[in-house]
Structure formats: structure tokens, C-alpha cells
Residue frames as a rotation matrix with the C-alpha (Angstrom) as fourth column:
MET 1
-0.290 -0.952 0.097 -39.17
-0.668 0.274 0.692 -12.19
-0.685 0.135 -0.716 -10.41
ALA 2
-0.220 0.254 0.942 -41.17
0.432 0.891 -0.139 -14.85
-0.875 0.376 -0.306 -12.20
LEU 3
0.809 0.582 -0.082 -42.38
0.236 -0.450 -0.861 -12.23
-0.538 0.678 -0.501 -14.67
SER 4
0.388 -0.746 -0.541 -38.82
-0.832 -0.536 0.141 -11.22
-0.395 0.396 -0.829 -15.51
VAL 5
-0.518 -0.568 0.639 -37.84
-0.238 0.814 0.531 -14.84
-0.821 0.123 -0.557 -15.98
ILE 6
0.189 0.721 0.666 -40.81
0.601 0.451 -0.660 -15.38
-0.776 0.525 -0.348 -18.26
THR 7
0.906 0.169 -0.388 -40.15
-0.150 -0.728 -0.669 -12.24
-0.395 0.664 -0.635 -20.33
ARG 8
-0.091 -0.974 -0.205 -36.44
-0.824 -0.043 0.566 -13.25
-0.560 0.220 -0.799 -20.73
GLN 9
-0.525 -0.108 0.844 -37.51
0.142 0.967 0.212 -16.69
-0.839 0.231 -0.492 -21.93
VAL 10
0.568 0.823 -0.013 -39.87
0.154 -0.122 -0.981 -15.19
-0.809 0.555 -0.196 -24.49
LEU 11
0.410 -0.534 -0.739 -36.94
-0.837 -0.543 -0.071 -13.98
-0.364 0.648 -0.670 -26.58
ARG 12
-0.610 -0.725 0.322 -35.75
-0.547 0.678 0.491 -17.60
-0.574 0.123 -0.810 -26.88
PHE 13
-0.143 0.668 0.730 -38.93
0.456 0.699 -0.551 -18.82
-0.879 0.254 -0.405 -28.59
PRO 14
-0.934 -0.330 0.135 -39.10
0.274 -0.420 0.865 -18.00
-0.228 0.845 0.483 -32.29
ALA 15
-0.452 0.840 0.298 -42.90
0.544 -0.005 0.839 -18.07
0.706 0.542 -0.456 -32.44
GLY 16
-0.134 0.379 0.916 -43.39
-0.564 -0.789 0.244 -15.88
0.815 -0.483 0.319 -29.32
ILE 17
-0.502 0.006 0.865 -44.81
-0.855 0.143 -0.498 -16.99
-0.127 -0.990 -0.067 -26.04
PRO 18
-0.918 0.142 -0.371 -45.73
0.033 0.958 0.285 -20.70
0.396 0.249 -0.884 -25.74
GLN 19
-0.083 0.993 0.087 -49.42
-0.252 -0.105 0.962 -21.56
0.964 0.058 0.259 -25.17
HIS 20
0.202 0.216 -0.955 -48.90
0.755 0.586 0.292 -23.19
0.623 -0.781 -0.045 -21.76
ILE 21
-0.796 -0.419 -0.436 -47.73
0.602 -0.619 -0.505 -19.81
-0.058 -0.664 0.745 -20.40
LEU 22
-0.846 0.493 0.203 -50.69
-0.390 -0.832 0.395 -17.96
0.364 0.254 0.896 -21.77
SER 23
-0.097 0.882 -0.461 -53.24
0.122 0.470 0.874 -20.43
0.988 0.028 -0.153 -20.60
LEU 24
0.139 0.233 0.963 -54.79
-0.827 -0.508 0.242 -19.98
0.545 -0.829 0.122 -17.22
ASN 25
0.898 0.199 -0.392 -54.20
-0.032 0.919 0.393 -23.62
0.439 -0.340 0.832 -16.35
GLY 26
0.022 -0.970 -0.240 -50.61
0.483 0.221 -0.847 -22.88
0.875 -0.097 0.474 -15.55
VAL 27
-0.788 -0.278 0.550 -51.52
-0.273 -0.643 -0.716 -20.53
0.552 -0.714 0.430 -12.67
ASN 28
-0.058 0.758 -0.649 -53.47
0.721 0.482 0.499 -21.50
0.691 -0.439 -0.574 -9.63
ALA 29
0.360 0.269 0.894 -54.95
-0.173 -0.922 0.347 -18.82
0.917 -0.279 -0.285 -7.44
LYS 30
0.980 0.061 0.187 -54.09
-0.194 0.150 0.969 -20.64
0.031 -0.987 0.159 -4.19
ARG 31
0.641 -0.748 0.172 -50.70
0.539 0.598 0.593 -22.11
-0.547 -0.288 0.786 -5.04
GLY 32
0.193 -0.522 -0.831 -49.33
-0.532 -0.767 0.359 -19.63
-0.825 0.373 -0.425 -7.57
LEU 33
-0.153 -0.289 -0.945 -47.54
-0.978 0.181 0.102 -21.36
0.141 0.940 -0.311 -10.42
SER 34
0.846 0.513 0.146 -48.55
-0.525 0.849 0.059 -24.93
-0.094 -0.126 0.988 -11.09
ASN 35
0.335 -0.730 0.596 -46.16
-0.133 0.590 0.797 -27.85
-0.933 -0.346 0.101 -10.98
THR 36
0.595 -0.136 0.792 -46.02
0.763 0.405 -0.504 -28.09
-0.252 0.904 0.345 -14.73
LEU 37
0.847 -0.322 0.424 -44.47
-0.045 -0.836 -0.547 -24.63
0.530 0.444 -0.722 -14.98
LEU 38
0.617 -0.627 0.476 -42.12
-0.729 -0.225 0.647 -25.17
-0.299 -0.745 -0.596 -12.06
HIS 39
0.258 -0.564 0.785 -40.77
0.049 0.819 0.572 -28.41
-0.965 -0.109 0.239 -13.48
SER 40
0.905 0.037 0.424 -40.54
0.422 0.057 -0.905 -27.19
-0.058 0.998 0.036 -17.04
ASN 41
-0.085 -0.977 0.194 -37.22
0.996 -0.086 0.003 -25.97
0.014 0.194 0.981 -18.50
LEU 42
0.372 0.320 0.871 -38.75
0.519 -0.850 0.090 -22.53
0.769 0.419 -0.482 -18.63
LEU 43
0.855 0.057 0.516 -38.05
-0.341 -0.688 0.641 -21.52
0.391 -0.724 -0.569 -15.04
ARG 44
0.724 -0.673 -0.152 -34.84
0.625 0.547 0.557 -23.52
-0.292 -0.498 0.817 -14.40
PRO 45
0.595 -0.621 -0.510 -31.69
-0.496 -0.783 0.376 -21.40
-0.633 0.029 -0.774 -14.20
LYS 46
0.949 -0.294 -0.112 -29.31
0.024 0.423 -0.906 -21.97
0.314 0.857 0.408 -17.06
LEU 47
0.420 -0.897 -0.138 -25.61
0.610 0.166 0.775 -22.85
-0.672 -0.410 0.617 -16.59
ILE 48
0.251 -0.400 -0.882 -23.10
-0.473 -0.845 0.248 -20.45
-0.844 0.355 -0.401 -18.13
SER 49
-0.778 -0.585 0.229 -22.06
-0.119 0.495 0.861 -23.20
-0.616 0.643 -0.455 -20.49
GLN 50
-0.347 0.729 0.589 -25.64
0.825 0.536 -0.178 -23.46
-0.446 0.425 -0.788 -21.74
VAL 51
0.235 0.372 -0.898 -26.08
0.017 -0.925 -0.379 -19.82
-0.972 0.074 -0.224 -22.53
ALA 52
0.729 0.131 0.672 -26.36
0.633 0.247 -0.734 -19.25
-0.262 0.960 0.097 -26.31
THR 53
0.926 -0.353 0.137 -24.23
-0.254 -0.849 -0.464 -16.16
0.280 0.395 -0.875 -26.40
LYS 54
0.481 -0.835 -0.267 -20.49
0.777 0.547 -0.311 -16.86
0.406 -0.057 0.912 -26.58
ARG 55
0.858 -0.290 -0.424 -18.27
0.092 -0.726 0.682 -14.89
-0.505 -0.624 -0.596 -24.28
LEU 56
0.766 -0.601 0.229 -15.43
0.244 -0.058 -0.968 -13.35
0.595 0.797 0.102 -26.16
MET 57
0.766 -0.575 0.288 -12.59
-0.542 -0.336 0.771 -13.82
-0.347 -0.746 -0.569 -23.71
SER 58
0.730 -0.574 -0.372 -9.12
-0.037 0.510 -0.859 -14.85
0.683 0.641 0.351 -24.65
GLY 59
-0.166 -0.975 0.150 -6.03
-0.341 -0.086 -0.936 -16.04
0.925 -0.207 -0.318 -22.85
ASP 60
0.178 0.086 -0.980 -5.17
0.800 0.567 0.195 -17.20
0.573 -0.819 0.032 -19.41
HIS 61
0.497 0.091 0.863 -5.72
-0.112 -0.980 0.167 -14.26
0.861 -0.180 -0.477 -17.12
ALA 62
0.972 -0.218 -0.090 -4.09
0.136 0.210 0.968 -15.86
-0.192 -0.953 0.233 -14.10
LYS 63
0.226 -0.947 0.231 -0.76
0.964 0.251 0.088 -16.02
-0.142 0.202 0.969 -15.84
LYS 64
-0.015 -0.189 0.982 -1.03
0.542 -0.827 -0.151 -12.42
0.841 0.530 0.114 -16.99
TRP 65
0.841 0.392 0.374 -1.98
-0.114 -0.546 0.830 -11.32
0.530 -0.740 -0.414 -13.51
LYS 66
0.771 -0.616 -0.165 1.09
0.474 0.381 0.794 -12.97
-0.426 -0.690 0.585 -12.06
LEU 67
-0.018 -0.761 0.649 3.26
0.969 -0.173 -0.176 -11.36
0.246 0.626 0.740 -14.70
GLU 68
0.342 0.273 0.899 1.81
0.161 -0.960 0.230 -7.90
0.926 0.066 -0.372 -13.87
LYS 69
0.991 0.032 0.128 2.51
-0.122 -0.148 0.982 -8.42
0.050 -0.989 -0.142 -10.14
ILE 70
0.434 -0.901 0.025 6.09
0.829 0.410 0.380 -9.67
-0.352 -0.144 0.925 -10.78
LEU 71
0.000 -0.394 0.919 6.64
0.768 -0.589 -0.252 -6.68
0.641 0.706 0.303 -12.98
THR 72
0.657 0.339 0.673 5.43
-0.108 -0.842 0.529 -4.31
0.746 -0.420 -0.517 -10.32
ILE 73
0.918 -0.383 -0.101 7.74
0.214 0.267 0.940 -5.93
-0.333 -0.884 0.327 -7.69
ILE 74
0.122 -0.887 0.445 10.71
0.991 0.131 -0.009 -5.64
-0.050 0.442 0.896 -10.05
MET 75
0.260 0.024 0.965 9.95
0.438 -0.894 -0.096 -1.90
0.860 0.448 -0.243 -10.44
PHE 76
0.961 0.185 -0.203 10.37
0.258 -0.356 0.898 -1.23
0.094 -0.916 -0.390 -6.71
PRO 77
0.316 -0.905 -0.286 14.20
0.525 -0.085 0.847 -1.32
-0.791 -0.418 0.448 -6.73
ILE 78
-0.177 -0.453 0.874 14.61
0.983 -0.123 0.135 -0.11
0.046 0.883 0.467 -10.34
ILE 79
0.644 0.480 0.596 12.86
0.539 -0.837 0.091 3.26
0.543 0.263 -0.798 -9.84
PRO 80
0.926 -0.343 -0.157 15.11
-0.109 -0.640 0.760 4.62
-0.361 -0.687 -0.630 -7.06
ALA 81
0.128 -0.940 0.316 18.18
0.555 0.332 0.763 3.12
-0.822 0.078 0.564 -8.69
THR 82
0.163 -0.011 0.987 17.41
0.962 -0.218 -0.161 4.91
0.217 0.976 -0.024 -11.95
PHE 83
0.786 0.244 0.568 17.09
0.196 -0.970 0.145 8.30
0.587 -0.002 -0.810 -10.23
ASN 84
0.835 -0.551 0.002 19.98
-0.118 -0.176 0.977 7.79
-0.538 -0.816 -0.212 -7.84
ASN 85
-0.222 -0.922 0.317 22.40
0.359 0.225 0.906 6.85
-0.907 0.315 0.281 -10.66
PRO 86
0.711 0.533 -0.458 21.56
-0.180 -0.492 -0.852 9.32
-0.679 0.689 -0.253 -13.45
GLY 87
0.246 -0.601 -0.760 23.20
-0.955 -0.283 -0.085 8.69
-0.164 0.747 -0.644 -16.83
THR 88
-0.615 -0.402 0.679 23.36
-0.338 0.912 0.234 4.92
-0.713 -0.086 -0.696 -16.41
GLU 89
-0.507 0.442 -0.740 22.06
-0.848 -0.102 0.520 3.73
0.154 0.891 0.426 -19.82
ILE 90
-0.778 0.259 -0.572 21.17
0.182 0.965 0.189 0.20
0.601 0.043 -0.798 -18.66
LEU 91
-0.703 0.544 -0.457 19.03
0.559 0.027 -0.828 1.46
-0.438 -0.839 -0.324 -15.76
ASP 92
-0.535 0.496 -0.684 17.41
-0.530 -0.828 -0.186 4.12
-0.658 0.263 0.706 -17.94
ASN 93
-0.584 0.304 -0.752 16.51
-0.664 0.353 0.659 1.62
0.466 0.885 -0.004 -20.65
LEU 94
-0.772 0.345 -0.534 15.23
0.488 0.860 -0.150 -0.97
0.407 -0.377 -0.832 -18.13
PHE 95
-0.651 0.588 -0.479 13.11
0.222 -0.456 -0.862 1.67
-0.726 -0.668 0.167 -16.42
ALA 96
-0.522 0.462 -0.717 11.69
-0.808 -0.536 0.242 2.76
-0.273 0.706 0.653 -19.81
ILE 97
-0.659 0.246 -0.711 10.80
-0.269 0.805 0.528 -0.83
0.702 0.540 -0.464 -20.70
LEU 98
-0.743 0.393 -0.541 9.22
0.661 0.557 -0.503 -1.64
0.103 -0.732 -0.674 -17.32
LEU 99
-0.656 0.526 -0.542 7.32
-0.091 -0.768 -0.634 1.66
-0.749 -0.366 0.551 -17.12
THR 100
-0.538 0.433 -0.723 5.94
-0.838 -0.185 0.513 1.22
0.088 0.882 0.462 -20.69
THR 101
-0.690 0.276 -0.669 4.99
0.062 0.944 0.325 -2.44
0.721 0.183 -0.668 -20.05
HIS 102
-0.781 0.394 -0.485 3.31
0.549 0.060 -0.834 -1.47
-0.300 -0.917 -0.263 -16.80
ALA 103
-0.563 0.573 -0.596 1.31
-0.469 -0.815 -0.341 1.29
-0.681 0.088 0.727 -18.45
HIS 104
-0.670 0.232 -0.705 0.44
-0.645 0.288 0.708 -1.02
0.367 0.929 -0.043 -21.35
PHE 105
-0.809 0.364 -0.462 -1.08
0.481 0.862 -0.162 -3.65
0.339 -0.353 -0.872 -19.06
GLY 106
-0.590 0.593 -0.548 -3.24
0.335 -0.438 -0.835 -0.98
-0.735 -0.676 0.060 -17.39
LEU 107
-0.487 0.419 -0.766 -4.42
-0.743 -0.661 0.111 0.65
-0.459 0.623 0.633 -20.70
GLU 108
-0.754 0.174 -0.634 -5.10
-0.397 0.647 0.650 -2.71
0.524 0.742 -0.418 -22.27
ALA 109
-0.782 0.505 -0.366 -7.19
0.620 0.571 -0.539 -3.80
-0.063 -0.648 -0.759 -19.33
ILE 110
-0.444 0.624 -0.643 -9.18
-0.101 -0.748 -0.656 -0.57
-0.891 -0.226 0.395 -19.52
ALA 111
-0.538 0.201 -0.818 -9.71
-0.836 -0.254 0.487 -0.98
-0.109 0.946 0.305 -23.27
LYS 112
-0.748 0.270 -0.606 -10.79
-0.061 0.882 0.467 -4.59
0.661 0.386 -0.643 -23.02
ASP 113
-0.723 0.546 -0.422 -13.02
0.645 0.317 -0.695 -4.13
-0.246 -0.776 -0.581 -19.97
TYR 114
-0.339 0.607 -0.719 -14.79
0.031 -0.757 -0.653 -0.94
-0.940 -0.244 0.238 -21.10
LEU 115
-0.079 0.230 -0.970 -14.82
-0.951 -0.309 0.004 -1.42
-0.299 0.923 0.243 -24.88
ARG 116
-0.467 0.024 0.884 -15.99
-0.041 0.998 -0.048 -5.04
-0.884 -0.059 -0.465 -25.03
PRO 117
-0.991 0.130 -0.030 -17.23
-0.023 0.056 0.998 -6.28
0.131 0.990 -0.053 -28.41
ILE 118
-0.412 0.897 -0.159 -20.64
0.891 0.433 0.139 -6.95
0.194 -0.085 -0.977 -26.91
VAL 119
0.111 0.421 -0.900 -20.94
0.637 -0.726 -0.261 -3.29
-0.763 -0.544 -0.348 -25.87
VAL 120
0.077 -0.156 -0.985 -19.35
-0.413 -0.904 0.111 -1.27
-0.907 0.398 -0.135 -28.69
GLY 121
0.944 0.256 -0.210 -19.07
-0.302 0.403 -0.864 -3.88
-0.136 0.879 0.458 -31.41
PRO 122
0.636 -0.731 0.248 -16.11
0.609 0.673 0.420 -5.94
-0.473 -0.116 0.873 -32.59
ALA 123
0.394 -0.518 0.760 -14.65
0.697 -0.371 -0.614 -3.38
0.600 0.771 0.215 -34.91
LEU 124
0.569 -0.138 0.811 -14.38
-0.378 -0.919 0.109 -0.56
0.730 -0.368 -0.575 -32.35
SER 125
0.926 -0.214 0.312 -13.07
-0.192 0.445 0.875 -2.99
-0.326 -0.870 0.371 -29.72
LYS 126
0.525 -0.767 0.370 -10.27
0.827 0.563 -0.005 -4.11
-0.204 0.308 0.929 -31.98
ILE 127
0.384 -0.337 0.860 -9.49
0.343 -0.812 -0.472 -0.50
0.857 0.476 -0.196 -32.96
ALA 128
0.835 0.004 0.551 -9.19
-0.462 -0.539 0.704 0.42
0.300 -0.842 -0.448 -29.25
VAL 129
0.773 -0.569 0.279 -6.78
0.205 0.641 0.740 -2.39
-0.600 -0.515 0.612 -28.55
GLY 130
0.397 -0.596 0.698 -4.80
0.884 0.044 -0.465 -1.41
0.246 0.802 0.544 -31.70
VAL 131
0.552 -0.185 0.813 -4.56
-0.096 -0.983 -0.159 2.18
0.829 0.009 -0.560 -30.44
VAL 132
0.888 -0.278 0.367 -3.24
-0.375 0.026 0.927 0.92
-0.267 -0.960 -0.081 -27.09
TYR 133
0.544 -0.722 0.428 -0.58
0.704 0.670 0.235 -1.16
-0.456 0.173 0.873 -28.86
ALA 134
0.370 -0.387 0.845 0.35
0.651 -0.541 -0.533 1.85
0.663 0.747 0.052 -31.09
LEU 135
0.760 -0.022 0.649 0.53
-0.388 -0.817 0.426 4.12
0.521 -0.576 -0.630 -28.03
THR 136
0.834 -0.491 0.250 2.72
0.029 0.492 0.870 1.59
-0.551 -0.719 0.424 -26.20
ALA 137
0.410 -0.711 0.571 5.09
0.908 0.379 -0.180 1.28
-0.088 0.593 0.801 -29.18
THR 138
0.420 -0.192 0.887 5.31
0.296 -0.895 -0.334 5.06
0.858 0.403 -0.319 -29.60
THR 139
0.901 -0.055 0.430 5.93
-0.407 -0.450 0.795 5.59
0.149 -0.891 -0.428 -25.88
LEU 140
0.697 -0.659 0.282 8.67
0.358 0.661 0.660 2.98
-0.622 -0.359 0.696 -25.70
GLY 141
0.279 -0.607 0.744 10.36
0.920 -0.053 -0.388 4.27
0.275 0.793 0.544 -28.84
GLY 142
0.614 0.040 0.788 10.20
0.002 -0.999 0.048 7.89
0.789 -0.028 -0.613 -27.48
LEU 143
0.912 -0.251 0.323 11.66
-0.354 -0.086 0.931 6.92
-0.206 -0.964 -0.167 -24.13
LEU 144
0.510 -0.762 0.399 14.44
0.683 0.640 0.351 4.81
-0.523 0.093 0.847 -25.70
TYR 145
0.360 -0.343 0.867 15.22
0.715 -0.496 -0.493 7.61
0.599 0.798 0.067 -28.10
PHE 146
0.824 0.038 0.566 15.37
-0.282 -0.838 0.467 10.06
0.492 -0.544 -0.680 -25.17
ASN 147
0.817 -0.529 0.229 17.77
0.025 0.430 0.903 7.69
-0.576 -0.732 0.364 -23.30
HIS 148
0.294 -0.764 0.574 20.13
0.869 0.464 0.172 7.31
-0.398 0.448 0.800 -26.28
HIS 149
-0.060 -0.251 0.966 20.00
0.794 -0.599 -0.106 10.84
0.605 0.760 0.235 -27.87
ASN 150
0.439 0.225 0.870 19.47
-0.253 -0.898 0.360 13.01
0.862 -0.378 -0.338 -24.76
ILE 151
-0.316 -0.619 0.719 20.34
-0.823 -0.199 -0.532 12.94
0.473 -0.760 -0.446 -21.05
GLY 152
-0.693 0.105 -0.713 18.26
0.236 0.968 -0.086 9.92
0.681 -0.228 -0.696 -20.12
ILE 153
0.292 0.955 -0.058 15.30
0.241 -0.015 0.970 9.43
0.926 -0.297 -0.234 -17.77
GLY 154
0.306 -0.281 -0.909 17.34
0.943 0.217 0.251 9.40
0.127 -0.935 0.332 -14.55
ALA 155
-0.731 -0.680 -0.054 19.12
0.680 -0.733 0.029 12.63
-0.059 -0.016 0.998 -15.28
ALA 156
-0.555 0.617 0.558 15.90
0.063 -0.638 0.767 14.30
0.830 0.461 0.316 -16.50
GLY 157
0.471 0.736 -0.487 14.12
0.545 0.192 0.816 13.27
0.694 -0.649 -0.311 -13.26
ARG 158
-0.043 -0.574 -0.818 16.92
0.969 -0.223 0.105 14.79
-0.243 -0.788 0.566 -11.15
GLN 159
-0.897 -0.274 0.346 16.77
0.378 -0.883 0.280 17.99
0.229 0.382 0.895 -13.21
ILE 160
-0.055 0.962 0.269 13.00
0.168 -0.257 0.952 18.18
0.984 0.097 -0.147 -12.67
TRP 161
0.556 0.292 -0.778 13.37
0.748 0.234 0.622 17.67
0.364 -0.927 -0.089 -8.97
SER 162
-0.422 -0.785 -0.453 16.07
0.881 -0.473 -0.001 20.38
-0.214 -0.400 0.891 -8.69
ILE 163
-0.377 0.358 0.854 13.72
0.335 -0.807 0.486 23.05
0.863 0.470 0.185 -10.13
GLY 164
0.624 0.675 0.394 12.87
-0.010 -0.497 0.868 25.46
0.781 -0.546 -0.304 -7.40
LYS 165
0.653 -0.566 -0.502 15.91
0.706 0.216 0.674 24.63
-0.273 -0.795 0.541 -5.26
GLU 166
0.912 -0.374 0.168 18.04
-0.273 -0.860 -0.432 27.76
0.306 0.348 -0.886 -5.18
LYS 167
0.328 -0.903 -0.279 21.78
0.721 0.430 -0.544 27.29
0.611 -0.022 0.791 -5.23
LYS 168
0.868 -0.116 -0.482 23.60
0.322 -0.608 0.726 29.06
-0.377 -0.786 -0.490 -2.38
GLU 169
0.670 -0.674 0.313 26.28
0.060 -0.371 -0.927 31.38
0.740 0.639 -0.208 -3.52
VAL 170
0.329 -0.698 -0.636 29.64
0.943 0.204 0.264 31.29
-0.055 -0.687 0.725 -1.84
ALA 171
0.987 0.121 -0.110 30.74
0.130 -0.988 0.078 34.80
-0.099 -0.091 -0.991 -0.68
């Protein structure tokens, strides 16, 4: 472990490894590391605020998490209401907005978690988030267009569920 700490610290020194690490005076065969190395800043753990690399995080995640949970709770009564009352434009539009927002939060979290700027670079990270926003806008536009110029989400869901159910003929 001490070796990994020392090798990590080497990158912080512009001239390479300091002389007191290379000298044999720092290591005692009986006691291990000497007191000078143990009390130096070299082996002390750094606080997150002291780390030179800046974390690229934005926003208050607690507020967004609460919003996501409230949105999910609101969706519980809206989903059955939409499919039990097909053709209701208000329910169809509300369902389209809630479903698209819920999907957007999930896709945005995936893009921001797995395509961080430190991993893939700042350009690709911004492109990925932009693609998520474009996909969200396209999805919402398509669902709202479907609600206004076709049968709507509720009626379409009922038609999909009725596939395979044979109608009984009256003799």
C-alpha cells in the first residue's frame, strides 16, 4: 500500500521523485518507514477539496431526485386512467408528457454517468447529453402529434391489447 501511495505522489512532483524518498535514511529495517516519512505530507490522505482535479458536477441532485420520485408517484393513477378512458385528449397529453419526462430523466442519468467528461472527453459528453435532449423533444413531439392527429395513446393501447382476442359471433 505504501508503494502505491508513493507512486501516486510521484506524479505530483514536477522534478520526479524527491530525494528523501530515494535515500535509504527514510527506511529503517526494524521499524519500516521512518518518522520523517510518516509525518510528511507525502503519506497523509488528501481531502476531496484538496485534490487538484476539479469534479465536473452540476446542479442540486437532491432536488432532481425528489422531482423524479414525485413524477413517478403521479404516473401511478395516470397510466390506468389513460387506458381506461381512451380518447380523452387531456389524459393522453398528460401521459405523453409524464412518460417522456420520466424517460428523459433516465436517459440523461445514463449519459451523464457513463459518458462523463473525464472518461470520454468534454466534447463527446456534451454531444451525448445533446442527443438525449433531441431524442426527448422528438419523442414528445411525436406522441403529441399522435394524440392530436390520430386516435391517441389510450385508444392505441386498448387496440394493441385487443389483438388476439377473438370476437364471439352471435348466431
